[in-house]
N, CA, C, O and the ligand as a Tripos MOL2 file, in Angstrom:
@<TRIPOS>MOLECULE
protein
  253   251    64     0     0
PROTEIN
NO_CHARGES

@<TRIPOS>ATOM
      1 N         -61.5180   90.1330 -109.2330 N.3       1 MET1
      2 CA        -61.2180   90.0680 -107.7950 C.3       1 MET1
      3 C         -60.7680   88.6630 -107.4330 C.2       1 MET1
      4 O         -61.4700   87.6850 -107.6890 O.2       1 MET1
      5 N         -59.6010   88.5800 -106.8410 N.am      2 GLU2
      6 CA        -59.0580   87.2670 -106.5060 C.3       2 GLU2
      7 C         -59.5940   86.7620 -105.1720 C.2       2 GLU2
      8 O         -59.9180   87.5330 -104.2690 O.2       2 GLU2
      9 N         -59.6720   85.4770 -105.0870 N.am      3 ILE3
     10 CA        -60.0900   84.8770 -103.8290 C.3       3 ILE3
     11 C         -58.9070   84.8760 -102.8720 C.2       3 ILE3
     12 O         -57.8320   84.3790 -103.2060 O.2       3 ILE3
     13 N         -59.1000   85.4170 -101.7150 N.am      4 PRO4
     14 CA        -57.9890   85.4700 -100.7480 C.3       4 PRO4
     15 C         -57.5160   84.0730 -100.3790 C.2       4 PRO4
     16 O         -58.3080   83.1340 -100.2900 O.2       4 PRO4
     17 N         -56.2410   83.9580 -100.1690 N.am      5 GLU5
     18 CA        -55.6750   82.6720  -99.7700 C.3       5 GLU5
     19 C         -56.1450   82.2770  -98.3800 C.2       5 GLU5
     20 O         -56.4400   81.1140  -98.1050 O.2       5 GLU5
     21 N         -56.2060   83.2560  -97.5340 N.am      6 ILE6
     22 CA        -56.5360   82.9700  -96.1400 C.3       6 ILE6
     23 C         -58.0470   82.8560  -95.9750 C.2       6 ILE6
     24 O         -58.7880   83.8190  -96.1730 O.2       6 ILE6
     25 N         -58.4660   81.6980  -95.6230 N.am      7 THR7
     26 CA        -59.8790   81.5050  -95.3220 C.3       7 THR7
     27 C         -60.0990   81.7240  -93.8400 C.2       7 THR7
     28 O         -59.1570   81.7890  -93.0490 O.2       7 THR7
     29 N         -61.3290   81.8310  -93.4980 N.am      8 LEU8
     30 CA        -61.6260   82.0180  -92.0810 C.3       8 LEU8
     31 C         -61.1280   80.8170  -91.2770 C.2       8 LEU8
     32 O         -60.6470   80.9550  -90.1520 O.2       8 LEU8
     33 N         -61.2550   79.6520  -91.8770 N.am      9 TYR9
     34 CA        -60.7840   78.4490  -91.1960 C.3       9 TYR9
     35 C         -59.2940   78.5380  -90.9150 C.2       9 TYR9
     36 O         -58.8380   78.2770  -89.8020 O.2       9 TYR9
     37 N         -58.5500   78.9110  -91.9380 N.am     10 LYS10
     38 CA        -57.1050   79.0210  -91.7470 C.3      10 LYS10
     39 C         -56.7700   80.0760  -90.7110 C.2      10 LYS10
     40 O         -55.8500   79.9150  -89.9080 O.2      10 LYS10
     41 N         -57.5150   81.1310  -90.7430 N.am     11 LEU11
     42 CA        -57.2640   82.2010  -89.7940 C.3      11 LEU11
     43 C         -57.5080   81.7160  -88.3710 C.2      11 LEU11
     44 O         -56.7640   82.0450  -87.4480 O.2      11 LEU11
     45 N         -58.5560   80.9360  -88.2190 N.am     12 GLU12
     46 CA        -58.8420   80.4180  -86.8850 C.3      12 GLU12
     47 C         -57.7330   79.4870  -86.4190 C.2      12 GLU12
     48 O         -57.3180   79.5230  -85.2610 O.2      12 GLU12
     49 N         -57.2650   78.6630  -87.3290 N.am     13 ARG13
     50 CA        -56.1690   77.7680  -86.9740 C.3      13 ARG13
     51 C         -54.9280   78.5710  -86.6210 C.2      13 ARG13
     52 O         -54.1990   78.2420  -85.6850 O.2      13 ARG13
     53 N         -54.7090   79.6040  -87.3680 N.am     14 TYR14
     54 CA        -53.5530   80.4500  -87.1220 C.3      14 TYR14
     55 C         -53.6320   81.0580  -85.7230 C.2      14 TYR14
     56 O         -52.6470   81.0880  -84.9860 O.2      14 TYR14
     57 N         -54.7920   81.5280  -85.3850 N.am     15 LEU15
     58 CA        -54.9620   82.1230  -84.0680 C.3      15 LEU15
     59 C         -54.8220   81.0680  -82.9760 C.2      15 LEU15
     60 O         -54.3240   81.3550  -81.8880 O.2      15 LEU15
     61 N         -55.2560   79.8640  -83.2660 N.am     16 GLU16
     62 CA        -55.1050   78.7980  -82.2810 C.3      16 GLU16
     63 C         -53.6300   78.5500  -81.9950 C.2      16 GLU16
     64 O         -53.2330   78.2860  -80.8600 O.2      16 GLU16
     65 N         -52.8360   78.6410  -83.0470 N.am     17 ASN17
     66 CA        -51.4100   78.4330  -82.8660 C.3      17 ASN17
     67 C         -50.7840   79.5700  -82.0770 C.2      17 ASN17
     68 O         -49.8620   79.3650  -81.2880 O.2      17 ASN17
     69 N         -51.2880   80.7430  -82.2980 N.am     18 LEU18
     70 CA        -50.7680   81.8830  -81.5590 C.3      18 LEU18
     71 C         -51.1400   81.7790  -80.0920 C.2      18 LEU18
     72 O         -50.3550   82.1190  -79.2060 O.2      18 LEU18
     73 N         -52.3440   81.3060  -79.8550 N.am     19 VAL19
     74 CA        -52.8380   81.1910  -78.4910 C.3      19 VAL19
     75 C         -53.1830   79.7370  -78.2270 C.2      19 VAL19
     76 O         -54.3290   79.3170  -78.3930 O.2      19 VAL19
     77 N         -52.1770   78.9700  -77.8110 N.am     20 PRO20
     78 CA        -52.3720   77.5360  -77.6360 C.3      20 PRO20
     79 C         -53.3910   77.2210  -76.5600 C.2      20 PRO20
     80 O         -54.1100   76.2260  -76.6570 O.2      20 PRO20
     81 N         -53.4600   78.0360  -75.5610 N.am     21 LEU21
     82 CA        -54.4400   77.8130  -74.5220 C.3      21 LEU21
     83 C         -55.7960   78.3070  -74.9960 C.2      21 LEU21
     84 O         -55.9000   79.0470  -75.9740 O.2      21 LEU21
     85 N         -56.7890   77.9030  -74.3130 N.am     22 LYS22
     86 CA        -58.1020   78.4050  -74.6670 C.3      22 LYS22
     87 C         -58.1360   79.9140  -74.4850 C.2      22 LYS22
     88 O         -57.4630   80.4610  -73.6110 O.2      22 LYS22
     89 N         -58.9060   80.5610  -75.2950 N.am     23 PRO23
     90 CA        -58.9140   82.0270  -75.2540 C.3      23 PRO23
     91 C         -59.1270   82.5400  -73.8420 C.2      23 PRO23
     92 O         -60.0970   82.1890  -73.1700 O.2      23 PRO23
     93 N         -58.2140   83.3620  -73.4160 N.am     24 SER24
     94 CA        -58.3240   83.8950  -72.0790 C.3      24 SER24
     95 C         -59.1390   85.1730  -72.1110 C.2      24 SER24
     96 O         -59.0250   85.9820  -73.0320 O.2      24 SER24
     97 N         -59.9370   85.3310  -71.1190 N.am     25 LEU25
     98 CA        -60.7780   86.5230  -71.0490 C.3      25 LEU25
     99 C         -60.0550   87.5880  -70.2460 C.2      25 LEU25
    100 O         -60.2530   87.7420  -69.0410 O.2      25 LEU25
    101 N         -59.2230   88.3040  -70.9480 N.am     26 ILE26
    102 CA        -58.4690   89.3480  -70.2820 C.3      26 ILE26
    103 C         -59.2050   90.6640  -70.4690 C.2      26 ILE26
    104 O         -59.5260   91.0730  -71.5850 O.2      26 ILE26
    105 N         -59.4550   91.2980  -69.3680 N.am     27 ASP27
    106 CA        -60.1020   92.5950  -69.4510 C.3      27 ASP27
    107 C         -59.1010   93.6400  -69.9110 C.2      27 ASP27
    108 O         -57.9650   93.6940  -69.4380 O.2      27 ASP27
    109 N         -59.5360   94.4460  -70.8190 N.am     28 CYS28
    110 CA        -58.6820   95.5310  -71.2780 C.3      28 CYS28
    111 C         -59.3610   96.8480  -70.9650 C.2      28 CYS28
    112 O         -60.5770   96.9220  -70.7880 O.2      28 CYS28
    113 N         -58.5500   97.8770  -70.9010 N.am     29 CYS29
    114 CA        -59.0930   99.2140  -70.7610 C.3      29 CYS29
    115 C         -60.0010   99.5090  -71.9450 C.2      29 CYS29
    116 O         -59.7340   99.0780  -73.0670 O.2      29 CYS29
    117 N         -61.0510  100.2300  -71.6930 N.am     30 ILE30
    118 CA        -61.9910  100.5470  -72.7670 C.3      30 ILE30
    119 C         -61.3070  101.3700  -73.8390 C.2      30 ILE30
    120 O         -61.7560  101.4080  -74.9850 O.2      30 ILE30
    121 N         -60.2400  102.0160  -73.4730 N.am     31 ASN31
    122 CA        -59.4650  102.7960  -74.4380 C.3      31 ASN31
    123 C         -58.2050  102.0550  -74.8920 C.2      31 ASN31
    124 O         -57.3400  102.6180  -75.5630 O.2      31 ASN31
    125 N         -58.1260  100.7940  -74.5150 N.am     32 SER32
    126 CA        -57.0160   99.9370  -74.9420 C.3      32 SER32
    127 C         -55.6690  100.4300  -74.4380 C.2      32 SER32
    128 O         -54.6410  100.1920  -75.0720 O.2      32 SER32
    129 N         -55.6700  101.0960  -73.3340 N.am     33 CYS33
    130 CA        -54.4020  101.5470  -72.7680 C.3      33 CYS33
    131 C         -53.6320  100.3520  -72.2220 C.2      33 CYS33
    132 O         -52.4590  100.1450  -72.5330 O.2      33 CYS33
    133 N         -54.3150   99.5880  -71.4150 N.am     34 ILE34
    134 CA        -53.6580   98.4830  -70.7350 C.3      34 ILE34
    135 C         -54.5660   97.2750  -70.7420 C.2      34 ILE34
    136 O         -55.7530   97.3640  -71.0570 O.2      34 ILE34
    137 N         -53.9890   96.1590  -70.3910 N.am     35 ALA35
    138 CA        -54.7740   94.9670  -70.1130 C.3      35 ALA35
    139 C         -54.6660   94.7030  -68.6260 C.2      35 ALA35
    140 O         -53.6060   94.8550  -68.0190 O.2      35 ALA35
    141 N         -55.7680   94.3110  -68.0690 N.am     36 PHE36
    142 CA        -55.7700   94.0980  -66.6260 C.3      36 PHE36
    143 C         -55.2260   92.7140  -66.2970 C.2      36 PHE36
    144 O         -55.9480   91.8040  -65.8910 O.2      36 PHE36
    145 N         -53.9190   92.6050  -66.4930 N.am     37 THR37
    146 CA        -53.2460   91.3570  -66.1640 C.3      37 THR37
    147 C         -52.0960   91.6920  -65.2330 C.2      37 THR37
    148 O         -51.7270   92.8540  -65.0620 O.2      37 THR37
    149 N         -51.5440   90.6610  -64.6420 N.am     38 GLY38
    150 CA        -50.3750   90.8700  -63.7870 C.3      38 GLY38
    151 C         -50.6420   91.8980  -62.7130 C.2      38 GLY38
    152 O         -51.5530   91.7510  -61.8980 O.2      38 GLY38
    153 N         -49.8410   92.9290  -62.7240 N.am     39 ASP39
    154 CA        -49.9620   93.9560  -61.6890 C.3      39 ASP39
    155 C         -51.3000   94.6690  -61.7380 C.2      39 ASP39
    156 O         -51.7560   95.2320  -60.7430 O.2      39 ASP39
    157 N         -51.9270   94.6390  -62.9130 N.am     40 PHE40
    158 CA        -53.1880   95.3650  -63.0710 C.3      40 PHE40
    159 C         -54.4040   94.4990  -62.8080 C.2      40 PHE40
    160 O         -55.5400   94.9720  -62.8490 O.2      40 PHE40
    161 N         -54.1550   93.2170  -62.5350 N.am     41 SER41
    162 CA        -55.2780   92.2850  -62.4490 C.3      41 SER41
    163 C         -56.2360   92.6340  -61.3270 C.2      41 SER41
    164 O         -57.4070   92.2540  -61.3600 O.2      41 SER41
    165 N         -55.7430   93.3510  -60.3450 N.am     42 ASN42
    166 CA        -56.6060   93.7220  -59.2310 C.3      42 ASN42
    167 C         -57.1600   95.1330  -59.3450 C.2      42 ASN42
    168 O         -57.9310   95.5930  -58.5030 O.2      42 ASN42
    169 N         -56.7480   95.7970  -60.4010 N.am     43 LYS43
    170 CA        -57.1870   97.1760  -60.5610 C.3      43 LYS43
    171 C         -58.6090   97.2240  -61.1100 C.2      43 LYS43
    172 O         -59.0430   96.3190  -61.8230 O.2      43 LYS43
    173 N         -59.3040   98.2560  -60.7790 N.am     44 ASN44
    174 CA        -60.6470   98.4440  -61.3180 C.3      44 ASN44
    175 C         -60.7430   99.6740  -62.2000 C.2      44 ASN44
    176 O         -61.7770   99.9270  -62.8180 O.2      44 ASN44
    177 N         -59.6810  100.4220  -62.2550 N.am     45 ILE45
    178 CA        -59.6370  101.5580  -63.1710 C.3      45 ILE45
    179 C         -58.3250  101.5310  -63.9250 C.2      45 ILE45
    180 O         -57.3300  100.9800  -63.4540 O.2      45 ILE45
    181 N         -58.3360  102.1240  -65.0830 N.am     46 CYS46
    182 CA        -57.1270  102.1930  -65.8840 C.3      46 CYS46
    183 C         -56.1370  103.1310  -65.2120 C.2      46 CYS46
    184 O         -56.5090  104.1990  -64.7260 O.2      46 CYS46
    185 N         -54.8810  102.7250  -65.1900 N.am     47 SER47
    186 CA        -53.8670  103.5450  -64.5390 C.3      47 SER47
    187 C         -53.4850  104.7450  -65.4010 C.2      47 SER47
    188 O         -52.8230  105.6700  -64.9310 O.2      47 SER47
    189 N         -53.8980  104.7250  -66.6450 N.am     48 ARG48
    190 CA        -53.5290  105.8210  -67.5410 C.3      48 ARG48
    191 C         -54.6560  106.8230  -67.7000 C.2      48 ARG48
    192 O         -54.4930  108.0130  -67.4320 O.2      48 ARG48
    193 N         -55.8080  106.3210  -68.1420 N.am     49 CYS49
    194 CA        -56.8780  107.2590  -68.4680 C.3      49 CYS49
    195 C         -57.9640  107.2870  -67.4070 C.2      49 CYS49
    196 O         -58.9320  108.0400  -67.5100 O.2      49 CYS49
    197 N         -57.7920  106.4600  -66.3920 N.am     50 LYS50
    198 CA        -58.7110  106.4580  -65.2500 C.3      50 LYS50
    199 C         -60.1170  105.9880  -65.6040 C.2      50 LYS50
    200 O         -61.0550  106.1460  -64.8220 O.2      50 LYS50
    201 N         -60.2440  105.4180  -66.7730 N.am     51 GLU51
    202 CA        -61.5480  104.8720  -67.1180 C.3      51 GLU51
    203 C         -61.7650  103.5970  -66.3200 C.2      51 GLU51
    204 O         -60.8200  102.8520  -66.0630 O.2      51 GLU51
    205 N         -62.9940  103.3480  -65.9320 N.am     52 PRO52
    206 CA        -63.2650  102.1300  -65.1790 C.3      52 PRO52
    207 C         -63.0110  100.9010  -66.0370 C.2      52 PRO52
    208 O         -63.1680  100.9150  -67.2580 O.2      52 PRO52
    209 N         -62.6250   99.8710  -65.3680 N.am     53 ARG53
    210 CA        -62.4080   98.5950  -66.0270 C.3      53 ARG53
    211 C         -63.6870   98.1570  -66.7110 C.2      53 ARG53
    212 O         -64.7930   98.3700  -66.2150 O.2      53 ARG53
    213 N         -63.5030   97.5450  -67.8540 N.am     54 TYR54
    214 CA        -64.6720   97.0910  -68.6050 C.3      54 TYR54
    215 C         -65.5170   96.1700  -67.7370 C.2      54 TYR54
    216 O         -65.0250   95.1910  -67.1760 O.2      54 TYR54
    217 N         -66.7550   96.4950  -67.6440 N.am     55 ILE55
    218 CA        -67.6590   95.7220  -66.7980 C.3      55 ILE55
    219 C         -68.5170   94.8230  -67.6680 C.2      55 ILE55
    220 O         -69.1970   95.2760  -68.5890 O.2      55 ILE55
    221 N         -68.4690   93.5700  -67.3580 N.am     56 SER56
    222 CA        -69.2180   92.6030  -68.1460 C.3      56 SER56
    223 C         -70.6470   92.5070  -67.6260 C.2      56 SER56
    224 O         -71.2440   93.5110  -67.2390 O.2      56 SER56
    225 N         -71.1760   91.3240  -67.6210 N.am     57 ASP57
    226 CA        -72.5920   91.1480  -67.3060 C.3      57 ASP57
    227 C         -72.9620   91.6800  -65.9220 C.2      57 ASP57
    228 O         -73.9800   92.3420  -65.7230 O.2      57 ASP57
    229 N         -72.0890   91.3580  -64.9930 N.am     58 LYS58
    230 CA        -72.4340   91.6990  -63.6200 C.3      58 LYS58
    231 C         -72.5050   93.2160  -63.4200 C.2      58 LYS58
    232 O         -71.7090   93.9790  -63.9650 O.2      58 LYS58
    233 N         -73.4470   93.5970  -62.6530 N.am     59 VAL59
    234 CA        -73.5460   95.0060  -62.2940 C.3      59 VAL59
    235 C         -72.6570   95.2300  -61.0820 C.2      59 VAL59
    236 O         -72.8620   94.6320  -60.0260 O.2      59 VAL59
    237 N         -71.6990   96.0720  -61.2430 N.am     60 SER60
    238 CA        -70.7880   96.3180  -60.1370 C.3      60 SER60
    239 C         -71.4980   97.1160  -59.0580 C.2      60 SER60
    240 O         -72.5300   97.7460  -59.2900 O.2      60 SER60
    241 N         -70.9190   97.0670  -57.8950 N.am     61 ASN61
    242 CA        -71.5360   97.7880  -56.7910 C.3      61 ASN61
    243 C         -70.8390   99.1110  -56.5550 C.2      61 ASN61
    244 O         -70.6930   99.5670  -55.4210 O.2      61 ASN61
    245 N         -70.4150   99.7120  -57.6440 N.am     62 ILE62
    246 CA        -69.8500  101.0470  -57.5200 C.3      62 ILE62
    247 C         -70.9570  102.0180  -57.1310 C.2      62 ILE62
    248 O         -71.9960  102.0870  -57.7890 O.2      62 ILE62
    249 N         -70.7320  102.7420  -56.0910 N.am     63 SER63
    250 CA        -71.7710  103.6580  -55.6360 C.3      63 SER63
    251 C         -71.2640  105.0830  -55.6380 C.2      63 SER63
    252 O         -72.0020  106.0010  -55.2820 O.2      63 SER63
    253 ZN        -57.1570  103.4910  -70.2360 Zn       64 ZN64
@<TRIPOS>BOND
     1     1     2 1
     2     2     3 1
     3     3     4 2
     4     3     5 am
     5     5     6 1
     6     6     7 1
     7     7     8 2
     8     7     9 am
     9     9    10 1
    10    10    11 1
    11    11    12 2
    12    11    13 am
    13    13    14 1
    14    14    15 1
    15    15    16 2
    16    15    17 am
    17    17    18 1
    18    18    19 1
    19    19    20 2
    20    19    21 am
    21    21    22 1
    22    22    23 1
    23    23    24 2
    24    23    25 am
    25    25    26 1
    26    26    27 1
    27    27    28 2
    28    27    29 am
    29    29    30 1
    30    30    31 1
    31    31    32 2
    32    31    33 am
    33    33    34 1
    34    34    35 1
    35    35    36 2
    36    35    37 am
    37    37    38 1
    38    38    39 1
    39    39    40 2
    40    39    41 am
    41    41    42 1
    42    42    43 1
    43    43    44 2
    44    43    45 am
    45    45    46 1
    46    46    47 1
    47    47    48 2
    48    47    49 am
    49    49    50 1
    50    50    51 1
    51    51    52 2
    52    51    53 am
    53    53    54 1
    54    54    55 1
    55    55    56 2
    56    55    57 am
    57    57    58 1
    58    58    59 1
    59    59    60 2
    60    59    61 am
    61    61    62 1
    62    62    63 1
    63    63    64 2
    64    63    65 am
    65    65    66 1
    66    66    67 1
    67    67    68 2
    68    67    69 am
    69    69    70 1
    70    70    71 1
    71    71    72 2
    72    71    73 am
    73    73    74 1
    74    74    75 1
    75    75    76 2
    76    75    77 am
    77    77    78 1
    78    78    79 1
    79    79    80 2
    80    79    81 am
    81    81    82 1
    82    82    83 1
    83    83    84 2
    84    83    85 am
    85    85    86 1
    86    86    87 1
    87    87    88 2
    88    87    89 am
    89    89    90 1
    90    90    91 1
    91    91    92 2
    92    91    93 am
    93    93    94 1
    94    94    95 1
    95    95    96 2
    96    95    97 am
    97    97    98 1
    98    98    99 1
    99    99   100 2
   100    99   101 am
   101   101   102 1
   102   102   103 1
   103   103   104 2
   104   103   105 am
   105   105   106 1
   106   106   107 1
   107   107   108 2
   108   107   109 am
   109   109   110 1
   110   110   111 1
   111   111   112 2
   112   111   113 am
   113   113   114 1
   114   114   115 1
   115   115   116 2
   116   115   117 am
   117   117   118 1
   118   118   119 1
   119   119   120 2
   120   119   121 am
   121   121   122 1
   122   122   123 1
   123   123   124 2
   124   123   125 am
   125   125   126 1
   126   126   127 1
   127   127   128 2
   128   127   129 am
   129   129   130 1
   130   130   131 1
   131   131   132 2
   132   131   133 am
   133   133   134 1
   134   134   135 1
   135   135   136 2
   136   135   137 am
   137   137   138 1
   138   138   139 1
   139   139   140 2
   140   139   141 am
   141   141   142 1
   142   142   143 1
   143   143   144 2
   144   143   145 am
   145   145   146 1
   146   146   147 1
   147   147   148 2
   148   147   149 am
   149   149   150 1
   150   150   151 1
   151   151   152 2
   152   151   153 am
   153   153   154 1
   154   154   155 1
   155   155   156 2
   156   155   157 am
   157   157   158 1
   158   158   159 1
   159   159   160 2
   160   159   161 am
   161   161   162 1
   162   162   163 1
   163   163   164 2
   164   163   165 am
   165   165   166 1
   166   166   167 1
   167   167   168 2
   168   167   169 am
   169   169   170 1
   170   170   171 1
   171   171   172 2
   172   171   173 am
   173   173   174 1
   174   174   175 1
   175   175   176 2
   176   175   177 am
   177   177   178 1
   178   178   179 1
   179   179   180 2
   180   179   181 am
   181   181   182 1
   182   182   183 1
   183   183   184 2
   184   183   185 am
   185   185   186 1
   186   186   187 1
   187   187   188 2
   188   187   189 am
   189   189   190 1
   190   190   191 1
   191   191   192 2
   192   191   193 am
   193   193   194 1
   194   194   195 1
   195   195   196 2
   196   195   197 am
   197   197   198 1
   198   198   199 1
   199   199   200 2
   200   199   201 am
   201   201   202 1
   202   202   203 1
   203   203   204 2
   204   203   205 am
   205   205   206 1
   206   206   207 1
   207   207   208 2
   208   207   209 am
   209   209   210 1
   210   210   211 1
   211   211   212 2
   212   211   213 am
   213   213   214 1
   214   214   215 1
   215   215   216 2
   216   215   217 am
   217   217   218 1
   218   218   219 1
   219   219   220 2
   220   219   221 am
   221   221   222 1
   222   222   223 1
   223   223   224 2
   224   223   225 am
   225   225   226 1
   226   226   227 1
   227   227   228 2
   228   227   229 am
   229   229   230 1
   230   230   231 1
   231   231   232 2
   232   231   233 am
   233   233   234 1
   234   234   235 1
   235   235   236 2
   236   235   237 am
   237   237   238 1
   238   238   239 1
   239   239   240 2
   240   239   241 am
   241   241   242 1
   242   242   243 1
   243   243   244 2
   244   243   245 am
   245   245   246 1
   246   246   247 1
   247   247   248 2
   248   247   249 am
   249   249   250 1
   250   250   251 1
   251   251   252 2
@<TRIPOS>SUBSTRUCTURE
     1 MET1         2 RESIDUE 1 A MET
     2 GLU2         6 RESIDUE 1 A GLU
     3 ILE3        10 RESIDUE 1 A ILE
     4 PRO4        14 RESIDUE 1 A PRO
     5 GLU5        18 RESIDUE 1 A GLU
     6 ILE6        22 RESIDUE 1 A ILE
     7 THR7        26 RESIDUE 1 A THR
     8 LEU8        30 RESIDUE 1 A LEU
     9 TYR9        34 RESIDUE 1 A TYR
    10 LYS10       38 RESIDUE 1 A LYS
    11 LEU11       42 RESIDUE 1 A LEU
    12 GLU12       46 RESIDUE 1 A GLU
    13 ARG13       50 RESIDUE 1 A ARG
    14 TYR14       54 RESIDUE 1 A TYR
    15 LEU15       58 RESIDUE 1 A LEU
    16 GLU16       62 RESIDUE 1 A GLU
    17 ASN17       66 RESIDUE 1 A ASN
    18 LEU18       70 RESIDUE 1 A LEU
    19 VAL19       74 RESIDUE 1 A VAL
    20 PRO20       78 RESIDUE 1 A PRO
    21 LEU21       82 RESIDUE 1 A LEU
    22 LYS22       86 RESIDUE 1 A LYS
    23 PRO23       90 RESIDUE 1 A PRO
    24 SER24       94 RESIDUE 1 A SER
    25 LEU25       98 RESIDUE 1 A LEU
    26 ILE26      102 RESIDUE 1 A ILE
    27 ASP27      106 RESIDUE 1 A ASP
    28 CYS28      110 RESIDUE 1 A CYS
    29 CYS29      114 RESIDUE 1 A CYS
    30 ILE30      118 RESIDUE 1 A ILE
    31 ASN31      122 RESIDUE 1 A ASN
    32 SER32      126 RESIDUE 1 A SER
    33 CYS33      130 RESIDUE 1 A CYS
    34 ILE34      134 RESIDUE 1 A ILE
    35 ALA35      138 RESIDUE 1 A ALA
    36 PHE36      142 RESIDUE 1 A PHE
    37 THR37      146 RESIDUE 1 A THR
    38 GLY38      150 RESIDUE 1 A GLY
    39 ASP39      154 RESIDUE 1 A ASP
    40 PHE40      158 RESIDUE 1 A PHE
    41 SER41      162 RESIDUE 1 A SER
    42 ASN42      166 RESIDUE 1 A ASN
    43 LYS43      170 RESIDUE 1 A LYS
    44 ASN44      174 RESIDUE 1 A ASN
    45 ILE45      178 RESIDUE 1 A ILE
    46 CYS46      182 RESIDUE 1 A CYS
    47 SER47      186 RESIDUE 1 A SER
    48 ARG48      190 RESIDUE 1 A ARG
    49 CYS49      194 RESIDUE 1 A CYS
    50 LYS50      198 RESIDUE 1 A LYS
    51 GLU51      202 RESIDUE 1 A GLU
    52 PRO52      206 RESIDUE 1 A PRO
    53 ARG53      210 RESIDUE 1 A ARG
    54 TYR54      214 RESIDUE 1 A TYR
    55 ILE55      218 RESIDUE 1 A ILE
    56 SER56      222 RESIDUE 1 A SER
    57 ASP57      226 RESIDUE 1 A ASP
    58 LYS58      230 RESIDUE 1 A LYS
    59 VAL59      234 RESIDUE 1 A VAL
    60 SER60      238 RESIDUE 1 A SER
    61 ASN61      242 RESIDUE 1 A ASN
    62 ILE62      246 RESIDUE 1 A ILE
    63 SER63      250 RESIDUE 1 A SER
    64 ZN64       253 GROUP 0 **** ****
């Protein structure tokens, strides 16, 4: 079994290059339909599957 060329360190550097800014916390649909950015940034449900936006620590006041 060969040792892979790509180490975790290299992978992290690679990702840093892909995302020069600090990792952005973009909410995505739980089914990965969309990301809640741009036009969707104000949405609370997925426009495709109608699943609620991923809810983090805070308990939403959905009643
Ligand atoms: Zn969805």
